[in-house]
N, CA, C and O of each residue as an XYZ file, in Angstrom:
284
protein
N       0.847     -1.177      0.000
C       0.000      0.000      0.000
C       0.893      1.241      0.000
O       1.773      1.350      0.854
N       0.698      2.170     -0.920
C       1.565      3.347     -0.994
C       1.306      4.303      0.174
O       0.192      4.415      0.686
N       2.363      4.971      0.565
C       2.251      5.946      1.653
C       1.676      7.259      1.109
O       1.909      7.612     -0.047
N       0.917      7.983      1.957
C       0.375      9.267      1.483
C       1.503     10.286      1.316
O       2.541     10.166      1.965
N       1.314     11.275      0.463
C       2.362     12.285      0.257
C       2.582     13.108      1.535
O       1.689     13.239      2.372
N       3.785     13.653      1.657
C       4.127     14.425      2.848
C       3.361     15.734      2.904
O       2.961     16.166      3.985
N       3.153     16.356      1.792
C       2.439     17.624      1.743
C       1.158     17.466      0.921
O       1.139     17.788     -0.267
N       0.090     16.972      1.548
C      -1.149     16.814      0.786
C      -1.709     18.190      0.415
O      -1.439     19.169      1.111
N      -2.483     18.280     -0.666
C      -3.057     19.570     -1.057
C      -3.985     20.091      0.035
O      -4.737     19.331      0.646
N      -3.918     21.410      0.272
C      -4.724     22.028      1.319
C      -5.984     22.639      0.713
O      -6.045     22.945     -0.478
N      -6.974     22.805      1.562
C      -8.194     23.466      1.122
C      -7.912     24.947      0.929
O      -7.120     25.537      1.664
N      -8.563     25.546     -0.061
C      -8.390     26.974     -0.326
C      -9.702     27.692     -0.061
O     -10.780     27.190     -0.381
N      -9.592     28.880      0.530
C     -10.775     29.695      0.774
C     -11.165     30.421     -0.511
O     -10.315     30.748     -1.338
N     -12.453     30.663     -0.659
C     -12.912     31.377     -1.842
C     -12.519     32.851     -1.741
O     -12.280     33.370     -0.651
N     -12.459     33.507     -2.884
C     -12.090     34.918     -2.930
C     -13.086     35.772     -2.156
O     -12.689     36.741     -1.509
N     -14.367     35.433     -2.208
C     -15.400     36.187     -1.500
C     -15.191     36.136      0.009
O     -15.374     37.140      0.697
N     -14.808     34.973      0.522
C     -14.584     34.857      1.966
C     -13.349     35.637      2.399
O     -13.346     36.245      3.469
N     -12.318     35.625      1.591
C     -11.110     36.387      1.916
C     -11.426     37.881      1.922
O     -11.011     38.594      2.836
N     -12.156     38.365      0.915
C     -12.512     39.781      0.847
C     -13.435     40.188      1.996
O     -13.316     41.298      2.515
N     -14.343     39.314      2.395
C     -15.229     39.617      3.522
C     -14.417     39.776      4.806
O     -14.674     40.695      5.584
N     -13.453     38.907      5.037
C     -12.620     39.018      6.231
C     -11.751     40.273      6.205
O     -11.557     40.917      7.235
N     -11.230     40.617      5.035
C     -10.425     41.831      4.923
C     -11.265     43.083      5.174
O     -10.788     44.021      5.814
N     -12.496     43.115      4.686
C     -13.332     44.295      4.892
C     -13.739     44.433      6.352
O     -13.802     45.551      6.865
N     -14.016     43.325      7.034
C     -14.327     43.386      8.469
C     -13.111     43.877      9.239
O     -13.243     44.687     10.156
N     -11.939     43.398      8.877
C     -10.715     43.830      9.541
C     -10.485     45.328      9.337
O     -10.047     46.020     10.257
N     -10.777     45.831      8.135
C     -10.604     47.246      7.829
C     -11.541     48.108      8.688
O     -11.107     49.096      9.280
N     -12.814     47.734      8.753
C     -13.761     48.476      9.588
C     -13.396     48.404     11.060
O     -13.490     49.396     11.782
N     -12.980     47.230     11.497
C     -12.621     47.021     12.894
C     -11.442     47.902     13.292
O     -11.431     48.461     14.389
N     -10.461     48.029     12.423
C      -9.277     48.844     12.709
C      -9.655     50.301     12.931
O      -9.207     50.916     13.899
N     -10.478     50.860     12.042
C     -10.851     52.260     12.175
C     -11.762     52.504     13.373
O     -11.644     53.535     14.035
N     -12.660     51.580     13.660
C     -13.549     51.746     14.809
C     -12.760     51.717     16.117
O     -13.030     52.508     17.021
N     -11.794     50.818     16.222
C     -10.992     50.735     17.444
C     -10.107     51.965     17.612
O      -9.890     52.419     18.735
N      -9.591     52.510     16.508
C      -8.790     53.731     16.590
C      -9.617     54.917     17.083
O      -9.084     55.818     17.731
N     -10.903     54.919     16.783
C     -11.783     56.014     17.216
C     -12.301     55.794     18.635
O     -12.976     56.669     19.177
N     -12.006     54.662     19.245
C     -12.407     54.407     20.623
C     -13.747     53.719     20.771
O     -14.311     53.714     21.865
N     -14.276     53.137     19.705
C     -15.548     52.434     19.784
C     -15.319     50.978     20.178
O     -14.222     50.444     20.020
N     -16.365     50.350     20.692
C     -16.310     48.921     21.010
C     -16.744     48.142     19.772
O     -17.683     48.535     19.080
N     -16.057     47.037     19.500
C     -16.310     46.242     18.293
C     -16.536     44.797     18.689
O     -15.854     44.261     19.562
N     -17.510     44.172     18.031
C     -17.767     42.751     18.262
C     -17.916     42.056     16.916
O     -18.770     42.429     16.112
N     -17.097     41.060     16.674
C     -17.239     40.255     15.457
C     -18.340     39.229     15.664
O     -18.442     38.600     16.718
N     -19.152     39.079     14.645
C     -20.249     38.111     14.694
C     -19.894     37.005     13.714
O     -19.875     37.229     12.504
N     -19.615     35.818     14.224
C     -19.090     34.770     13.348
C     -20.131     33.731     12.940
O     -19.938     33.050     11.932
N     -21.219     33.585     13.680
C     -22.165     32.511     13.367
C     -23.401     32.986     12.619
O     -24.313     32.194     12.384
N     -23.455     34.256     12.240
C     -24.615     34.795     11.550
C     -24.211     35.159     10.127
O     -23.250     35.902      9.930
N     -24.926     34.652      9.143
C     -24.573     34.931      7.755
C     -25.140     36.252      7.251
O     -24.940     36.591      6.085
N     -25.844     37.010      8.094
C     -26.367     38.293      7.681
C     -25.522     39.452      8.161
O     -25.505     40.508      7.528
N     -24.816     39.274      9.276
C     -24.018     40.341      9.870
C     -22.613     39.832     10.149
O     -22.421     38.672     10.513
N     -21.631     40.714      9.975
C     -20.252     40.332     10.243
C     -19.635     41.101     11.404
O     -18.709     40.603     12.044
N     -20.132     42.318     11.691
C     -19.471     43.174     12.670
C     -20.500     44.086     13.316
O     -21.405     44.578     12.642
N     -20.368     44.314     14.618
C     -21.207     45.269     15.331
C     -20.284     46.288     15.995
O     -19.326     45.911     16.671
N     -20.569     47.577     15.805
C     -19.781     48.659     16.392
C     -20.681     49.400     17.369
O     -21.781     49.818     17.008
N     -20.219     49.564     18.606
C     -21.011     50.194     19.650
C     -20.345     51.487     20.093
O     -19.125     51.547     20.247
N     -21.158     52.528     20.299
C     -20.663     53.784     20.852
C     -21.341     54.020     22.197
O     -22.466     53.572     22.418
N     -20.662     54.717     23.083
C     -21.171     54.965     24.423
C     -21.031     56.436     24.759
O     -20.160     57.125     24.230
N     -21.914     56.922     25.661
C     -21.776     58.297     26.124
C     -20.867     58.327     27.350
O     -20.289     57.306     27.723
N     -20.742     59.505     27.981
C     -19.815     59.644     29.112
C     -20.254     58.875     30.355
O     -19.456     58.704     31.276
N     -21.502     58.407     30.406
C     -21.988     57.632     31.543
C     -22.006     56.133     31.238
O     -22.643     55.359     31.953
N     -21.322     55.732     30.196
C     -21.182     54.332     29.775
C     -22.517     53.711     29.377
O     -22.709     52.502     29.504
N     -23.441     54.545     28.894
C     -24.686     54.018     28.336
C     -24.507     53.893     26.829
O     -23.860     54.724     26.192
N     -25.077     52.868     26.290
C     -24.942     52.645     24.849
C     -25.722     53.713     24.086
O     -26.917     53.904     24.313
N     -25.035     54.402     23.183
C     -25.676     55.442     22.383
C     -26.178     54.890     21.059
O     -27.311     55.170     20.666
N     -25.381     54.135     20.387
C     -25.762     53.624     19.064
C     -25.057     52.311     18.798
O     -23.971     52.056     19.320
N     -25.667     51.503     18.005
C     -25.059     50.237     17.562
C     -25.155     50.195     16.048
O     -26.246     50.294     15.486
N     -24.039     50.052     15.402
C     -23.982     49.982     13.937
C     -23.627     48.548     13.564
O     -22.646     47.998     14.063
N     -24.403     47.961     12.711
C     -24.128     46.589     12.293
C     -23.741     46.579     10.829
O     -24.456     47.114      9.982
N     -22.619     45.974     10.539
C     -22.124     45.880      9.161
C     -22.659     44.604      8.533
O     -22.356     43.511      9.011
N     -23.450     44.721      7.471
C     -23.997     43.523      6.843
C     -22.903     42.729      6.149
O     -21.932     43.289      5.640
N     -23.075     41.437      6.139
C     -22.105     40.561      5.505
C     -22.243     40.560      3.998
O     -23.294     40.907      3.458
N     -21.188     40.173      3.330
C     -21.200     40.123      1.881
C     -21.414     38.723      1.349
O     -21.034     38.433      0.214
N     -22.008     37.855      2.131
C     -22.202     36.475      1.687
C     -23.385     36.396      0.739
O     -24.398     37.061      0.957
N     -23.272     35.610     -0.288
C     -24.384     35.472     -1.248
C     -25.574     34.744     -0.648
O     -26.584     34.549     -1.325
């Protein structure tokens, strides 16, 4: 019985998934630089990122949700 190759072919991610991750990373970087709270949403195919802003009393002022680019 032949031995399996040392470097078997790896699975490749689709271009759409790579671009979706890059766009979430881009939004996340700018939101964190501005001092907002960021939460990645990984199990929902409709939303990828939630950005939260707070007032001076730590009450939530607004929540912005970035829709996902999944087909």
